[in-house]
Backbone of each chain as ProteinMPNN parsed JSONL, in Angstrom:
{"seq_chain_A": "XXXXXXXXXXXXXXXXXXXXXXXXXXXXXXXXXXXXXXXXXXXXXXXXXXXXXXXXXXX", "coords_chain_A": {"N_chain_A": [[0.834, -1.202, 0.0], [0.492, 2.207, -0.796], [0.992, 5.363, 0.543], [0.407, 8.625, 0.208], [1.118, 11.854, 1.261], [0.268, 15.241, 1.141], [1.098, 18.118, 2.652], [-0.537, 21.042, 3.087], [-0.956, 24.577, 3.571], [-0.974, 25.423, 7.003], [-2.639, 27.104, 9.36], [-3.456, 28.455, 12.357], [-5.604, 30.279, 14.456], [-6.378, 30.495, 17.237], [-6.023, 28.523, 20.18], [-7.625, 26.837, 22.736], [-7.228, 25.306, 25.752], [-8.218, 23.404, 28.528], [-7.286, 21.343, 30.286], [-4.441, 19.147, 30.37], [-3.781, 15.954, 30.911], [-2.555, 13.115, 32.846], [-0.331, 11.512, 31.396], [-0.828, 12.469, 28.794], [-0.688, 13.914, 25.491], [-0.06, 16.956, 24.015], [0.422, 18.292, 21.045], [2.013, 20.47, 18.827], [3.12, 20.334, 15.783], [5.187, 18.083, 13.844], [5.122, 14.487, 13.789], [6.557, 11.222, 13.916], [5.97, 8.663, 15.046], [3.502, 7.794, 17.45], [2.825, 6.458, 20.518], [0.415, 5.278, 22.698], [-0.713, 4.379, 25.909], [-3.029, 3.383, 28.278], [-4.444, 2.803, 31.463], [-7.209, 2.58, 33.488], [-8.464, 1.937, 36.564], [-11.309, 1.298, 38.215], [-12.931, -0.64, 39.807], [-16.068, -2.392, 40.738], [-15.731, -3.204, 43.389], [-14.166, -1.225, 44.338], [-15.641, 0.718, 45.434], [-15.975, 1.384, 48.559], [-17.973, 0.716, 51.241], [-18.368, 1.539, 54.457], [-16.77, 1.758, 57.697], [-14.428, 4.408, 57.714], [-11.254, 3.52, 57.014], [-7.71, 3.409, 57.485], [-5.444, 3.199, 54.66], [-3.625, 0.457, 53.819], [-1.439, 0.645, 55.956], [1.792, 2.02, 56.789], [4.391, -0.334, 57.128]], "CA_chain_A": [[0.0, 0.0, 0.0], [1.239, 3.453, -0.894], [0.237, 6.436, 1.19], [1.092, 9.869, -0.12], [0.517, 12.984, 1.981], [0.729, 16.589, 0.811], [0.673, 19.052, 3.695], [-0.656, 22.416, 2.608], [-0.779, 25.598, 4.594], [-1.69, 25.2, 8.255], [-2.613, 28.37, 10.079], [-4.493, 28.423, 13.382], [-5.651, 31.551, 15.166], [-6.465, 30.415, 18.696], [-6.284, 27.204, 20.765], [-7.995, 26.972, 24.149], [-7.215, 24.001, 26.4], [-8.349, 23.508, 29.988], [-6.358, 20.458, 30.981], [-3.699, 18.077, 29.709], [-3.51, 15.181, 32.13], [-2.228, 11.682, 32.88], [0.458, 11.029, 30.247], [-1.401, 12.835, 27.51], [0.242, 14.656, 24.648], [-0.596, 18.069, 23.231], [1.556, 18.534, 20.161], [1.927, 21.299, 17.628], [4.317, 19.962, 15.049], [5.109, 16.794, 13.165], [5.537, 13.318, 14.551], [6.641, 9.973, 13.152], [5.158, 7.649, 15.732], [2.972, 8.117, 18.776], [2.269, 5.275, 21.168], [-0.293, 5.648, 23.92], [-1.241, 3.251, 26.667], [-3.655, 3.918, 29.48], [-5.299, 1.885, 32.218], [-7.905, 3.249, 34.587], [-9.126, 0.868, 37.287], [-12.209, 1.621, 39.31], [-13.867, -1.766, 39.8], [-17.172, -2.247, 41.696], [-15.285, -3.349, 44.774], [-13.408, -0.056, 44.765], [-16.54, 1.547, 46.228], [-15.961, 0.771, 49.884], [-18.954, 1.291, 52.149], [-18.076, 1.066, 55.795], [-16.006, 2.742, 58.449], [-13.233, 4.898, 57.025], [-10.055, 2.941, 57.622], [-6.499, 3.804, 56.752], [-5.114, 2.34, 53.55], [-2.343, -0.234, 53.893], [-0.539, 1.516, 56.715], [3.232, 1.769, 56.665], [4.756, -1.485, 57.957]], "C_chain_A": [[0.873, 1.258, 0.0], [0.383, 4.604, -0.362], [0.999, 7.745, 0.992], [0.373, 11.053, 0.514], [1.115, 14.296, 1.487], [0.19, 17.539, 1.879], [0.654, 20.469, 3.145], [-0.445, 23.401, 3.742], [-1.61, 25.269, 5.83], [-1.535, 26.44, 9.115], [-3.775, 28.398, 11.058], [-4.446, 29.726, 14.171], [-5.541, 31.36, 16.683], [-6.736, 28.983, 19.149], [-6.537, 27.391, 22.25], [-8.074, 25.571, 24.755], [-7.373, 24.2, 27.893], [-7.323, 22.604, 30.661], [-5.712, 19.428, 30.081], [-3.246, 17.167, 30.843], [-3.126, 13.74, 31.857], [-1.584, 11.159, 31.599], [-0.206, 11.319, 28.916], [-0.454, 13.774, 26.774], [-0.505, 15.725, 23.861], [0.543, 18.536, 22.342], [1.197, 19.438, 18.996], [3.223, 21.053, 16.879], [4.132, 18.598, 14.417], [5.595, 15.676, 14.064], [5.612, 12.114, 13.627], [5.735, 8.925, 13.774], [4.707, 8.179, 17.09], [2.372, 6.84, 19.34], [1.628, 5.701, 22.478], [-0.839, 4.399, 24.605], [-1.813, 3.786, 27.968], [-4.522, 2.865, 30.154], [-5.898, 2.626, 33.389], [-8.736, 2.197, 35.293], [-10.008, 1.432, 38.385], [-13.298, 0.558, 39.333], [-14.979, -1.587, 40.83], [-16.697, -2.311, 43.141], [-14.446, -2.162, 45.253], [-14.315, 0.967, 45.447], [-16.672, 0.88, 47.578], [-16.963, 1.48, 50.775], [-18.711, 0.705, 53.525], [-17.293, 2.116, 56.535], [-14.76, 3.154, 57.666], [-12.001, 4.346, 57.734], [-8.831, 3.353, 56.823], [-6.131, 2.757, 55.702], [-3.714, 1.783, 53.63], [-1.303, 0.611, 54.639], [0.924, 1.074, 56.567], [3.638, 0.66, 57.638], [5.776, -1.245, 58.93]], "O_chain_A": [[1.868, 1.339, 0.72], [-0.769, 4.79, -0.754], [2.086, 7.941, 1.536], [-0.83, 11.234, 0.327], [2.336, 14.439, 1.423], [-1.019, 17.739, 1.994], [1.691, 21.024, 2.784], [0.179, 23.077, 4.753], [-2.777, 24.891, 5.733], [-0.432, 26.781, 9.542], [-4.937, 28.369, 10.654], [-3.369, 30.215, 14.512], [-4.707, 31.991, 17.332], [-7.582, 28.301, 18.571], [-5.748, 28.034, 22.942], [-8.883, 24.748, 24.327], [-6.728, 25.075, 28.471], [-6.569, 23.06, 31.521], [-6.333, 18.902, 29.157], [-2.412, 17.566, 31.656], [-3.35, 13.218, 30.765], [-2.218, 10.451, 30.817], [-0.151, 10.495, 28.003], [0.46, 14.349, 27.365], [-1.457, 15.434, 23.137], [1.519, 19.11, 22.826], [0.221, 19.21, 18.281], [4.29, 21.507, 17.291], [3.041, 18.029, 14.454], [6.383, 15.896, 14.984], [4.836, 11.993, 12.679], [4.853, 8.372, 13.117], [5.429, 8.906, 17.773], [1.515, 6.216, 18.714], [2.244, 6.41, 23.274], [-1.355, 3.489, 23.957], [-1.158, 4.55, 28.677], [-5.247, 2.125, 29.488], [-5.182, 3.229, 34.189], [-9.632, 1.614, 34.682], [-9.513, 1.98, 39.37], [-14.436, 0.808, 38.936], [-14.868, -0.731, 41.708], [-17.184, -1.581, 44.004], [-14.062, -2.096, 46.42], [-13.833, 1.967, 45.979], [-17.41, -0.095, 47.72], [-16.84, 2.676, 51.042], [-18.84, -0.503, 53.722], [-17.159, 3.244, 56.061], [-14.12, 2.319, 57.027], [-11.74, 4.66, 58.896], [-8.919, 3.614, 55.623], [-6.464, 1.58, 55.84], [-2.732, 2.518, 53.525], [-0.413, 1.207, 54.033], [1.225, -0.08, 56.265], [3.283, 0.696, 58.816], [6.147, -2.154, 59.672]]}, "seq_chain_B": "XXXXXXXXXXXXXXXXXXXXXXXXXXXXXXXXXXXXXXXXXXXXXXXXXXXXXXXXXXXXXXXXXXXXXXXXXXXXXXXXXXXXXXXXXXXXXXXXXXXXXXXXXXXXXXXXXXXXXXXXXXXXXXXXXXXXXXXXXXXXXXX", "coords_chain_B": {"N_chain_B": [[12.365, 12.175, 6.84], [10.923, 15.223, 5.951], [10.382, 17.821, 8.217], [8.079, 20.21, 9.449], [8.361, 23.701, 10.371], [7.488, 25.177, 13.414], [5.539, 27.932, 14.254], [4.73, 29.932, 16.829], [2.9, 32.508, 18.178], [2.024, 33.486, 20.782], [2.018, 31.939, 23.995], [0.157, 30.83, 26.676], [0.335, 29.529, 29.877], [-0.837, 28.164, 32.82], [-0.57, 26.273, 35.02], [1.857, 23.813, 35.735], [2.417, 20.668, 36.586], [3.376, 17.774, 38.606], [5.503, 16.335, 37.137], [4.945, 17.156, 34.529], [5.616, 18.333, 31.198], [6.892, 21.03, 29.363], [7.746, 21.395, 26.201], [9.751, 23.13, 24.116], [10.815, 23.365, 20.928], [12.584, 20.969, 18.826], [12.523, 17.396, 19.216], [13.764, 14.141, 19.648], [12.99, 11.776, 20.887], [10.446, 10.871, 23.159], [9.479, 9.641, 26.236], [7.056, 8.912, 28.41], [5.682, 8.198, 31.605], [3.119, 7.529, 33.987], [1.879, 6.953, 37.266], [-0.945, 6.669, 39.259], [-2.594, 6.768, 42.364], [-5.708, 7.136, 43.39], [-7.574, 8.145, 46.032], [-10.692, 8.603, 47.178], [-12.587, 10.216, 49.538], [-15.543, 10.463, 51.56], [-15.458, 12.355, 53.543], [-12.792, 14.601, 53.655], [-10.467, 13.345, 55.136], [-7.316, 12.473, 55.77], [-4.678, 10.326, 56.638], [-1.348, 10.92, 57.036], [0.359, 8.772, 57.108], [-0.559, 6.638, 55.678], [-1.12, 4.414, 52.831], [1.43, 4.023, 51.647], [2.747, 2.034, 50.377], [1.234, 1.01, 48.166], [-0.15, -1.734, 46.564], [-1.244, -2.776, 43.82], [-2.514, -4.816, 41.133], [-2.803, -3.395, 38.743], [-0.699, -1.609, 38.595], [1.388, -3.174, 37.923], [1.066, -4.34, 35.505], [2.228, -5.32, 32.265], [3.545, -2.954, 29.85], [1.34, -2.035, 27.342], [1.587, -1.462, 24.141], [0.629, -0.431, 20.888], [1.961, -1.947, 17.944], [4.69, -0.376, 16.19], [5.435, -0.8, 13.577], [4.06, -0.781, 10.358], [2.652, -2.166, 7.418], [2.843, -0.163, 5.332], [3.676, 2.056, 2.8], [4.859, 5.23, 3.141], [4.85, 8.571, 1.972], [5.799, 11.945, 2.285], [4.954, 15.289, 1.51], [5.794, 18.576, 1.894], [4.211, 21.355, 1.207], [4.009, 23.883, 2.227], [6.272, 25.182, 4.503], [5.664, 25.746, 7.159], [3.958, 25.643, 10.346], [1.564, 27.551, 11.613], [0.552, 29.189, 14.546], [-1.39, 31.438, 16.25], [-2.226, 32.078, 18.965], [-2.051, 30.296, 22.046], [-3.802, 28.945, 24.702], [-3.556, 27.502, 27.718], [-4.761, 25.951, 30.601], [-3.903, 24.026, 32.564], [-1.357, 21.475, 32.936], [-0.609, 18.177, 33.721], [0.647, 15.292, 35.576], [2.854, 13.713, 34.109], [2.369, 14.6, 31.496], [2.768, 15.973, 28.185], [3.431, 19.038, 26.645], [3.971, 19.937, 23.541], [5.785, 22.049, 21.517], [6.815, 22.085, 18.498], [8.668, 19.568, 16.686], [8.201, 16.181, 17.511], [9.722, 13.248, 17.239], [9.462, 10.375, 17.962], [7.125, 9.214, 20.287], [6.137, 7.823, 23.357], [3.588, 7.29, 25.573], [2.37, 6.593, 28.787], [-0.114, 5.628, 31.132], [-1.313, 4.826, 34.395], [-4.002, 4.402, 36.446], [-5.474, 4.093, 39.574], [-8.482, 4.055, 41.138], [-10.303, 4.695, 43.997], [-13.169, 4.776, 46.059], [-14.322, 5.772, 49.244], [-16.991, 5.354, 51.365], [-18.901, 6.245, 54.186], [-20.697, 3.888, 56.265], [-24.238, 3.596, 56.49], [-27.117, 2.936, 58.478], [-29.683, 3.31, 57.529], [-31.144, 2.73, 54.421], [-31.912, 4.606, 52.422], [-30.654, 6.884, 53.293], [-28.064, 6.062, 52.973], [-27.898, 5.837, 50.198], [-28.3, 8.489, 49.493], [-25.989, 9.59, 50.497], [-24.025, 8.426, 48.889], [-24.777, 9.389, 46.412], [-24.519, 12.045, 46.705], [-23.878, 15.252, 45.55], [-24.204, 14.558, 42.944], [-26.275, 15.344, 40.085], [-29.768, 15.806, 40.667], [-32.14, 13.215, 40.075], [-34.673, 13.217, 37.532], [-38.097, 13.458, 38.478], [-40.433, 10.921, 37.977], [-43.178, 10.568, 38.529]], "CA_chain_B": [[11.144, 12.931, 6.568], [11.026, 16.667, 6.19], [9.418, 18.278, 9.212], [7.795, 21.639, 9.331], [8.776, 24.601, 11.458], [6.303, 25.66, 14.12], [5.606, 29.334, 14.661], [3.671, 30.267, 17.781], [3.039, 33.892, 18.607], [2.022, 33.578, 22.241], [1.552, 30.754, 24.712], [-0.067, 31.104, 28.096], [0.17, 28.271, 30.613], [-0.934, 28.561, 34.227], [-0.026, 25.295, 35.962], [2.612, 22.678, 35.203], [2.692, 19.95, 37.83], [3.597, 16.313, 38.606], [6.371, 15.9, 36.025], [4.482, 17.562, 33.203], [6.738, 18.903, 30.461], [6.65, 21.973, 28.268], [8.9, 21.222, 25.32], [9.8, 24.069, 22.999], [11.922, 22.926, 20.084], [12.445, 19.598, 18.342], [12.893, 16.36, 20.163], [13.735, 12.905, 18.867], [12.269, 10.707, 21.577], [9.833, 11.21, 24.444], [8.897, 8.464, 26.882], [6.486, 9.379, 29.67], [4.794, 7.246, 32.27], [2.618, 8.028, 35.263], [1.065, 6.029, 38.06], [-1.669, 7.446, 40.262], [-3.527, 6.081, 43.241], [-6.63, 8.184, 43.825], [-8.472, 7.7, 47.093], [-11.673, 9.667, 47.379], [-13.362, 9.951, 50.747], [-16.705, 11.318, 51.779], [-14.863, 13.508, 54.23], [-11.373, 14.567, 53.274], [-9.577, 13.12, 56.268], [-6.276, 11.553, 55.327], [-3.565, 10.15, 57.543], [-0.127, 10.987, 56.234], [1.141, 7.532, 57.196], [-1.17, 5.535, 54.949], [-0.931, 4.235, 51.387], [2.818, 4.275, 51.271], [3.22, 0.955, 49.509], [0.026, 0.446, 47.572], [0.282, -2.811, 45.688], [-2.36, -3.273, 43.02], [-2.012, -5.404, 39.875], [-2.798, -2.409, 37.643], [0.607, -0.953, 38.537], [2.411, -4.14, 37.524], [0.775, -4.869, 34.175], [3.229, -4.893, 31.282], [3.111, -1.88, 28.951], [0.702, -2.526, 26.122], [1.624, -0.458, 23.085], [0.403, -0.965, 19.554], [3.24, -1.999, 17.237], [4.99, 0.786, 15.353], [5.583, -1.19, 12.168], [2.856, -0.956, 9.544], [3.067, -2.463, 6.049], [2.365, 0.934, 4.484], [4.724, 2.953, 2.313], [4.367, 6.605, 3.247], [5.688, 9.672, 1.495], [5.24, 13.237, 2.693], [5.429, 16.462, 0.787], [5.355, 19.787, 2.609], [4.173, 22.461, 0.251], [4.295, 25.068, 3.043], [7.136, 24.635, 5.55], [5.361, 26.27, 8.498], [2.678, 25.489, 11.039], [1.453, 28.815, 12.34], [-0.511, 29.326, 15.539], [-1.263, 32.77, 16.835], [-2.279, 32.096, 20.429], [-2.436, 29.064, 22.736], [-4.166, 29.204, 26.095], [-3.724, 26.234, 28.434], [-4.863, 26.202, 32.039], [-2.997, 23.187, 33.332], [-0.846, 20.204, 32.439], [-0.207, 17.441, 34.914], [0.907, 13.849, 35.539], [3.687, 13.229, 32.993], [1.867, 14.959, 30.174], [3.724, 16.786, 27.433], [2.963, 20.059, 25.721], [5.095, 20.024, 22.615], [5.776, 23.055, 20.457], [7.949, 21.616, 17.707], [8.478, 18.192, 16.238], [8.627, 15.076, 18.368], [9.793, 12.111, 16.33], [8.776, 9.231, 18.546], [6.705, 9.421, 21.671], [5.283, 6.792, 23.96], [3.024, 7.813, 26.808], [1.686, 5.522, 29.494], [-0.665, 6.045, 32.419], [-2.023, 3.819, 35.191], [-4.717, 5.092, 37.52], [-6.332, 3.276, 40.429], [-9.398, 4.994, 41.78], [-11.113, 4.048, 45.039], [-13.999, 5.687, 46.856], [-14.719, 5.269, 50.556], [-18.21, 6.014, 51.832], [-19.27, 5.699, 55.498], [-21.875, 3.038, 56.269], [-25.433, 4.133, 57.153], [-28.134, 1.909, 58.716], [-30.823, 3.605, 56.663], [-30.806, 2.523, 52.998], [-32.078, 5.843, 51.662], [-29.586, 7.781, 53.748], [-26.845, 5.555, 52.345], [-27.936, 6.224, 48.784], [-28.11, 9.942, 49.428], [-24.586, 9.863, 50.769], [-23.247, 8.031, 47.706], [-25.149, 10.221, 45.26], [-24.368, 13.459, 47.029], [-23.068, 15.974, 44.583], [-24.668, 14.26, 41.595], [-27.516, 16.053, 39.8], [-30.961, 15.08, 41.095], [-32.823, 12.533, 38.974], [-36.007, 13.774, 37.297], [-39.176, 12.693, 39.094], [-41.32, 10.383, 36.937], [-44.604, 10.678, 38.877]], "C_chain_B": [[11.353, 14.4, 6.881], [9.959, 17.097, 7.192], [9.256, 19.777, 9.103], [8.286, 22.42, 10.547], [7.515, 25.169, 12.094], [6.52, 27.095, 14.558], [4.431, 29.625, 15.579], [3.908, 31.678, 18.278], [3.071, 34.031, 20.118], [1.422, 32.327, 22.853], [1.351, 31.135, 26.168], [-0.409, 29.803, 28.796], [0.188, 28.596, 32.093], [-0.252, 27.568, 35.159], [0.681, 24.167, 35.228], [3.009, 21.859, 36.426], [2.876, 18.456, 37.595], [4.326, 15.84, 37.351], [5.786, 16.168, 34.651], [5.612, 18.339, 32.525], [6.251, 19.876, 29.391], [7.89, 21.954, 27.396], [8.796, 22.207, 24.164], [11.032, 23.713, 22.172], [11.746, 21.467, 19.705], [13.003, 18.599, 19.349], [12.811, 15.031, 19.421], [12.955, 11.805, 19.575], [11.712, 11.183, 22.903], [9.154, 9.973, 25.005], [8.38, 8.897, 28.247], [5.628, 8.293, 30.291], [4.352, 7.822, 33.607], [1.786, 6.957, 35.948], [0.381, 6.842, 39.14], [-2.588, 6.54, 41.066], [-4.435, 7.151, 43.816], [-7.6, 7.61, 44.847], [-9.4, 8.852, 47.428], [-12.526, 9.314, 48.58], [-14.511, 10.924, 50.863], [-16.269, 12.569, 52.531], [-13.363, 13.459, 53.959], [-10.479, 14.532, 54.501], [-8.563, 12.076, 55.834], [-5.14, 11.539, 56.335], [-2.291, 10.097, 56.704], [0.66, 9.703, 56.184], [0.623, 6.444, 56.259], [-0.785, 5.524, 53.462], [0.48, 4.555, 50.933], [3.324, 3.215, 50.296], [2.02, 0.264, 48.887], [0.414, -0.538, 46.475], [-0.91, -3.387, 44.944], [-1.844, -3.784, 41.685], [-1.935, -4.406, 38.723], [-1.433, -1.735, 37.489], [1.711, -1.888, 38.056], [2.137, -4.765, 36.156], [1.866, -4.436, 33.205], [2.666, -3.803, 30.367], [2.517, -2.469, 27.682], [0.675, -1.385, 25.114], [1.295, -1.129, 21.761], [1.738, -0.963, 18.812], [3.435, -0.799, 16.314], [4.967, 0.419, 13.876], [4.234, -1.421, 11.501], [3.299, -1.235, 8.114], [2.542, -1.416, 5.052], [3.549, 1.796, 4.086], [4.193, 4.382, 2.383], [5.376, 7.597, 2.686], [4.995, 10.982, 1.859], [5.819, 14.348, 1.824], [4.875, 17.682, 1.505], [5.389, 20.941, 1.624], [4.411, 23.801, 0.956], [5.096, 24.594, 4.267], [6.8, 25.107, 6.968], [4.015, 25.786, 9.028], [2.57, 26.75, 11.88], [0.285, 28.774, 13.308], [-0.328, 30.689, 16.185], [-1.207, 32.712, 18.355], [-2.716, 30.748, 20.974], [-2.682, 29.41, 24.189], [-4.402, 27.869, 26.785], [-3.797, 26.537, 29.921], [-3.867, 25.329, 32.789], [-2.562, 21.935, 32.6], [-0.288, 19.455, 33.632], [0.099, 15.974, 34.61], [1.625, 13.355, 34.277], [3.094, 13.508, 31.625], [2.875, 15.882, 29.495], [2.989, 17.795, 26.571], [4.135, 20.317, 24.787], [4.867, 21.091, 21.565], [7.007, 22.741, 19.62], [7.721, 20.159, 17.365], [8.974, 17.2, 17.281], [8.572, 13.819, 17.512], [9.029, 10.894, 16.843], [8.339, 9.573, 19.951], [5.871, 8.244, 22.136], [4.863, 7.271, 25.338], [2.213, 6.71, 27.478], [1.107, 6.055, 30.795], [-1.434, 4.904, 33.08], [-2.684, 4.545, 36.354], [-5.605, 4.111, 38.268], [-7.19, 4.234, 41.237], [-10.3, 4.264, 42.765], [-11.914, 5.097, 45.788], [-14.368, 5.025, 48.179], [-15.905, 6.077, 51.065], [-18.594, 5.419, 53.182], [-20.595, 4.934, 55.45], [-23.013, 3.688, 57.049], [-26.442, 3.015, 57.304], [-29.292, 2.067, 57.729], [-30.411, 3.53, 55.194], [-30.835, 3.826, 52.195], [-30.971, 6.834, 51.999], [-28.262, 7.408, 53.081], [-26.76, 5.995, 50.883], [-27.697, 7.717, 48.612], [-26.64, 10.305, 49.588], [-23.72, 9.567, 49.541], [-23.507, 9.002, 46.556], [-24.972, 11.708, 45.516], [-23.439, 14.137, 46.021], [-23.482, 15.685, 43.15], [-25.976, 15.015, 41.341], [-28.728, 15.191, 40.151], [-31.655, 14.458, 39.89], [-34.217, 13.113, 38.789], [-37.084, 12.864, 37.882], [-40.187, 12.253, 38.034], [-42.794, 10.648, 37.236], [-45.12, 12.097, 38.734]], "O_chain_B": [[11.886, 14.767, 7.929], [8.781, 16.776, 7.035], [10.172, 20.504, 8.718], [8.58, 21.854, 11.6], [6.591, 25.589, 11.398], [7.543, 27.434, 15.152], [3.275, 29.571, 15.159], [4.999, 32.003, 18.745], [4.002, 34.606, 20.681], [0.475, 31.738, 22.333], [2.243, 31.685, 26.812], [-1.307, 29.07, 28.382], [1.123, 29.234, 32.576], [0.557, 27.964, 35.999], [0.179, 23.636, 34.237], [3.841, 22.297, 37.221], [2.571, 17.942, 36.519], [3.799, 15.027, 36.593], [6.111, 15.46, 33.698], [6.459, 18.93, 33.196], [5.331, 19.584, 28.627], [8.952, 22.433, 27.794], [7.881, 22.132, 23.343], [12.157, 23.758, 22.669], [10.847, 20.799, 20.216], [13.83, 18.924, 20.2], [11.881, 14.816, 18.644], [12.32, 10.981, 18.916], [12.416, 11.822, 23.685], [8.349, 9.334, 24.327], [9.166, 9.214, 29.141], [4.932, 7.559, 29.589], [5.116, 8.518, 34.276], [1.09, 6.169, 35.307], [1.025, 7.611, 39.855], [-3.265, 5.667, 40.522], [-4.006, 7.974, 44.624], [-8.357, 6.688, 44.544], [-8.978, 9.913, 47.887], [-13.121, 8.238, 48.633], [-14.47, 12.041, 50.348], [-16.662, 13.687, 52.197], [-12.746, 12.396, 54.029], [-9.833, 15.515, 54.863], [-8.917, 10.928, 55.563], [-4.697, 12.58, 56.82], [-2.189, 9.305, 55.767], [1.531, 9.537, 55.33], [1.295, 5.43, 56.063], [-0.216, 6.477, 52.93], [0.687, 5.272, 49.953], [4.218, 3.474, 49.491], [1.822, -0.937, 49.07], [1.198, -0.22, 45.58], [-1.513, -4.367, 45.382], [-0.861, -3.266, 41.155], [-1.101, -4.55, 37.829], [-1.054, -1.337, 36.387], [2.836, -1.453, 37.811], [2.894, -5.623, 35.702], [2.376, -3.319, 33.3], [1.458, -3.739, 30.138], [3.136, -3.309, 27.029], [-0.139, -0.467, 25.212], [1.656, -2.286, 21.547], [2.561, -0.074, 19.027], [2.481, -0.277, 15.737], [4.542, 1.208, 13.033], [3.385, -2.155, 12.008], [4.238, -0.599, 7.636], [1.887, -1.75, 4.065], [4.334, 2.217, 4.937], [3.187, 4.703, 1.751], [6.583, 7.476, 2.896], [3.775, 11.109, 1.756], [6.996, 14.344, 1.462], [3.668, 17.814, 1.703], [6.454, 21.436, 1.257], [4.946, 24.736, 0.362], [4.647, 23.704, 4.988], [7.587, 24.882, 7.887], [3.071, 25.554, 8.273], [3.396, 26.987, 12.762], [-0.825, 28.38, 12.949], [0.771, 31.04, 16.615], [-0.271, 33.224, 18.969], [-3.634, 30.124, 20.442], [-1.873, 30.084, 24.828], [-5.364, 27.173, 26.46], [-2.983, 27.298, 30.443], [-3.066, 25.841, 33.572], [-3.285, 21.401, 31.76], [0.422, 20.027, 34.459], [-0.166, 15.49, 33.51], [1.029, 12.643, 33.468], [3.296, 12.732, 30.691], [3.722, 16.491, 30.15], [2.046, 17.452, 25.858], [5.165, 20.852, 25.198], [3.889, 21.051, 20.819], [8.122, 23.096, 19.999], [6.691, 19.584, 17.719], [10.047, 17.374, 17.858], [7.494, 13.381, 17.11], [8.066, 10.446, 16.222], [9.102, 10.157, 20.721], [5.016, 7.737, 21.41], [5.704, 7.616, 26.168], [1.465, 5.986, 26.821], [1.753, 6.841, 31.488], [-2.113, 4.123, 32.413], [-2.019, 5.215, 37.145], [-6.393, 3.386, 37.661], [-6.679, 5.113, 41.931], [-10.986, 3.312, 42.392], [-11.406, 6.17, 46.112], [-14.692, 3.837, 48.212], [-15.844, 7.301, 51.183], [-18.615, 4.196, 53.318], [-21.499, 5.287, 54.693], [-22.802, 4.255, 58.121], [-26.625, 2.22, 56.382], [-29.804, 1.092, 57.177], [-29.454, 4.181, 54.774], [-29.933, 4.117, 51.41], [-30.431, 7.52, 51.132], [-27.465, 8.259, 52.687], [-25.723, 6.451, 50.401], [-26.985, 8.148, 47.705], [-26.12, 11.196, 48.916], [-22.817, 10.33, 49.195], [-22.593, 9.387, 45.827], [-25.244, 12.533, 44.643], [-22.361, 13.636, 45.702], [-23.165, 16.452, 42.24], [-26.713, 15.298, 42.286], [-28.707, 13.977, 39.95], [-31.754, 15.072, 38.827], [-34.877, 13.465, 39.767], [-36.988, 11.64, 37.788], [-40.729, 13.074, 37.294], [-43.576, 10.918, 36.324], [-46.296, 12.355, 38.988]]}, "name": "protein", "num_of_chains": 2, "seq": "XXXXXXXXXXXXXXXXXXXXXXXXXXXXXXXXXXXXXXXXXXXXXXXXXXXXXXXXXXXXXXXXXXXXXXXXXXXXXXXXXXXXXXXXXXXXXXXXXXXXXXXXXXXXXXXXXXXXXXXXXXXXXXXXXXXXXXXXXXXXXXXXXXXXXXXXXXXXXXXXXXXXXXXXXXXXXXXXXXXXXXXXXXXXXXXXXXXXXXXXXX"}
C-alpha cells in the first residue's frame, strides 16, 4: 500500500485548552510515531462502604 | 522525513505539575509514564502515614503499546514549511503529560490510575444512597 501525503498551509488563530492530564500529549508539530497506553481501574469493589479505615498503613 | 517549522506567537500556561513537560523545540524521543492512586473519601480526612506501599495489579501490568511497524509505504510532501498558531491558552498540564511546540519524532506515553472511593456506612438505605449520590444532579421525578 502506498500512502502519499501533501501538507498544505496550516494556520491556526487560537487554541484553548483547559487540561492536559495523565500522560497525555498536546503537540503542535510533526511526529513519526505516537504510542499511547492507558489503564484506569475503578472496579465495583473499589466503592468501599463502611467505616473509614487507613489504607495499607506503613509497615 | 522533512518536518515543518512551528511558529507560535504567544503561549499562556498557568499550571505545570507532577512531572508535566513543556517542550519548545524539536525532540527525537519522548517516553512518559505516570502512576496514580486516587483515594476519594466522603470527608477529606487523610492520615499521612497511609498508602505508602500500595500494591495493586494495575501498577504491575506490562506496557501494552500498539506496534509501530505498519506495512504501508508513506511519502510526505510539505508544500508550506510552516505550522502557524497565533495564540495558545492552556490552564494546566499534569501527571507526565507533554505540551510540545515543535516536532517530536517518537513518543510513547503511558498512564495507570487506580481509583477508590470510601463512603461511610449508614443503617438507613435511603440515607446511604443519598450519601453516595451526594453531589450528583438530582434525577427527574417520573410521577
